MILO-308113 format. One record per residue (C-alpha): residue number from 1; x, y, z. Coordinates in Angstrom, 1 decimal. Layout:
N
REC num      X      Y      Z
REC NUM      X      Y      Z
...
//
This chain:
182
REC num      X      Y      Z
REC   1   54.0   78.5  119.7
REC   2   56.8   77.6  122.0
REC   3   57.8   75.0  119.5
REC   4   58.1   77.5  116.8
REC   5   60.1   80.0  119.3
REC   6   62.3   77.1  120.2
REC   7   63.1   76.4  116.8
REC   8   63.9   80.1  115.8
REC   9   66.5   79.8  118.8
REC  10   67.9   75.9  117.8
REC  11   68.0   77.1  114.0
REC  12   71.6   79.2  114.2
REC  13   72.8   76.3  116.4
REC  14   71.9   73.6  114.2
REC  15   73.4   75.1  111.3
REC  16   76.4   76.0  113.1
REC  17   76.8   72.4  113.8
REC  18   75.6   71.1  110.7
REC  19   72.9   69.0  111.8
REC  20   71.0   69.4  108.8
REC  21   68.1   66.9  109.6
REC  22   67.3   68.6  113.0
REC  23   67.6   72.5  111.0
REC  24   65.1   71.0  108.3
REC  25   62.7   69.7  111.2
REC  26   62.8   73.2  112.7
REC  27   62.3   74.9  109.3
REC  28   58.9   72.4  109.0
REC  29   57.7   73.5  112.1
REC  30   58.1   77.1  111.2
REC  31   56.5   76.5  108.1
REC  32   53.3   74.6  109.7
REC  33   53.1   77.6  111.8
REC  34   52.7   80.4  109.4
REC  35   50.2   81.2  106.6
REC  36   52.2   84.3  105.3
REC  37   52.7   83.3  101.3
REC  38   56.5   85.0  101.0
REC  39   57.6   83.5  104.3
REC  40   55.9   80.0  103.1
REC  41   57.7   80.3   99.8
REC  42   61.2   81.2  101.8
REC  43   60.8   78.3  104.0
REC  44   59.8   75.9  101.6
REC  45   62.6   76.6   99.3
REC  46   65.0   76.4  101.7
REC  47   64.2   73.3  102.9
REC  48   63.9   71.8   99.3
REC  49   67.7   73.3   98.8
REC  50   68.5   71.7  101.9
REC  51   67.5   68.3  100.8
REC  52   69.0   68.6   97.7
REC  53   72.2   70.3   98.3
REC  54   73.4   69.5  101.8
REC  55   71.2   66.0  102.4
REC  56   71.6   65.0   98.8
REC  57   68.5   63.5   98.9
REC  58   67.4   64.1   95.6
REC  59   64.0   62.3   96.2
REC  60   63.2   64.6   99.4
REC  61   64.4   67.8   97.2
REC  62   61.5   66.8   94.3
REC  63   59.1   66.6   97.3
REC  64   59.8   69.7   98.2
REC  65   60.3   71.2   95.0
REC  66   57.0   69.6   94.3
REC  67   55.3   71.5   97.4
REC  68   57.1   74.5   96.4
REC  69   55.5   74.3   92.9
REC  70   51.7   73.9   94.8
REC  71   52.6   77.4   96.7
REC  72   53.8   79.5   93.5
REC  73   53.0   77.5   90.3
REC  74   53.8   80.6   87.9
REC  75   57.3   80.3   88.7
REC  76   59.0   79.1   85.9
REC  77   62.5   78.5   88.1
REC  78   60.3   76.0   90.3
REC  79   59.1   74.0   87.3
REC  80   62.8   73.8   85.8
REC  81   63.9   72.7   89.3
REC  82   61.3   69.9   89.2
REC  83   62.0   68.8   85.3
REC  84   65.7   68.9   86.5
REC  85   65.1   66.2   89.0
REC  86   62.8   64.4   87.1
REC  87   65.1   63.9   84.7
REC  88   67.8   62.6   87.2
REC  89   65.6   60.8   89.0
REC  90   63.4   59.1   86.2
REC  91   60.4   60.6   88.2
REC  92   58.4   61.9   84.8
REC  93   55.3   60.4   85.8
REC  94   55.4   61.8   89.4
REC  95   56.2   65.4   87.7
REC  96   52.9   64.5   85.4
REC  97   51.0   63.8   88.6
REC  98   51.5   66.8   90.2
REC  99   50.8   69.3   87.3
REC 100   47.7   67.3   86.5
REC 101   46.8   67.8   90.1
REC 102   47.3   71.2   89.6
REC 103   45.3   71.9   86.3
REC 104   42.7   70.1   88.0
REC 105   41.9   72.9   90.3
REC 106   42.9   75.5   88.0
REC 107   39.7   77.5   86.9
REC 108   41.4   80.4   84.7
REC 109   44.1   79.4   82.4
REC 110   46.8   81.9   83.0
REC 111   50.0   82.1   81.1
REC 112   51.6   80.0   83.9
REC 113   48.9   77.1   83.8
REC 114   49.3   77.4   80.0
REC 115   52.8   76.8   80.5
REC 116   52.3   73.8   83.1
REC 117   49.8   72.2   80.4
REC 118   52.3   72.6   77.7
REC 119   55.3   71.3   79.7
REC 120   52.5   68.4   80.9
REC 121   52.1   67.6   77.3
REC 122   55.7   67.1   76.6
REC 123   56.0   65.2   79.2
REC 124   53.2   62.6   78.3
REC 125   54.4   62.9   74.7
REC 126   58.3   62.5   74.8
REC 127   59.0   61.0   78.5
REC 128   56.3   58.8   79.2
REC 129   55.0   57.8   75.6
REC 130   51.4   58.3   76.6
REC 131   49.8   59.2   73.3
REC 132   46.0   59.7   74.9
REC 133   47.1   62.3   77.8
REC 134   49.5   64.1   75.3
REC 135   46.4   64.4   73.0
REC 136   44.3   65.2   75.7
REC 137   46.7   68.0   76.7
REC 138   47.3   69.3   73.3
REC 139   43.7   69.5   72.6
REC 140   43.5   71.3   75.9
REC 141   46.0   73.7   74.7
REC 142   44.2   74.1   71.5
REC 143   40.8   74.8   72.9
REC 144   42.4   77.6   74.5
REC 145   44.1   79.0   71.8
REC 146   42.8   77.5   68.4
REC 147   45.7   79.3   66.4
REC 148   48.3   77.5   68.4
REC 149   50.3   76.2   65.6
REC 150   53.2   74.6   67.8
REC 151   50.7   72.5   69.7
REC 152   49.0   71.6   66.6
REC 153   52.3   70.4   65.0
REC 154   53.0   68.5   68.1
REC 155   49.8   66.9   68.4
REC 156   50.0   65.8   64.6
REC 157   53.6   64.5   65.2
REC 158   52.6   62.4   68.2
REC 159   49.7   60.5   66.7
REC 160   51.8   60.2   63.4
REC 161   54.5   58.6   65.4
REC 162   51.9   56.5   67.2
REC 163   50.0   55.3   64.0
REC 164   46.9   57.1   65.1
REC 165   45.8   58.0   61.9
REC 166   42.0   57.6   62.5
REC 167   42.4   60.3   65.4
REC 168   44.6   62.1   63.3
REC 169   41.6   62.5   61.2
REC 170   39.3   63.6   63.6
REC 171   41.4   66.2   64.6
REC 172   41.9   67.3   61.1
REC 173   38.0   67.5   60.8
REC 174   37.8   69.2   64.1
REC 175   40.1   71.7   62.6
REC 176   38.3   72.3   59.5
REC 177   34.8   72.4   61.2
REC 178   36.1   75.0   63.5
REC 179   37.5   76.9   60.5
REC 180   34.4   77.0   58.7
REC 181   32.6   78.1   61.9
REC 182   34.9   81.4   61.6
//
């Protein structure tokens, strides 16, 4: 594609001129033209950093770090960047939506997806005050690992703070039934 070749020639010129918006457009063209995962990660990370550090566009940076998360969900540093930006922007619902979308597509519960689920539960519980979604996330953690004491304690705390004692009673009964079955 001639546009990609032109972009490769123009990239150092735009960088030297400090024409950051044009540089981002060139990098986007290059990103669209490649299907190589390492190259996609490199370009997406560079675009995200340009939005944040050079253009001072935190919303754009959050969007691009979200795309980067979709490319490499197991990368903790990307999730930390998203969390940091969500705190600055008050974008916890956007982060929760991003993580929910990822988890709906995940069939195998990998260590990375479990970390995403744990973070999602914390967002719903601590940032958004969504007890039902926090409960669903904590229960999914417990389904994966019934011995996850931290998930159980956080679920118990969440339901207690919300005064959801009937739900808490059901959780206690389920745990007792699961223990009796073993």
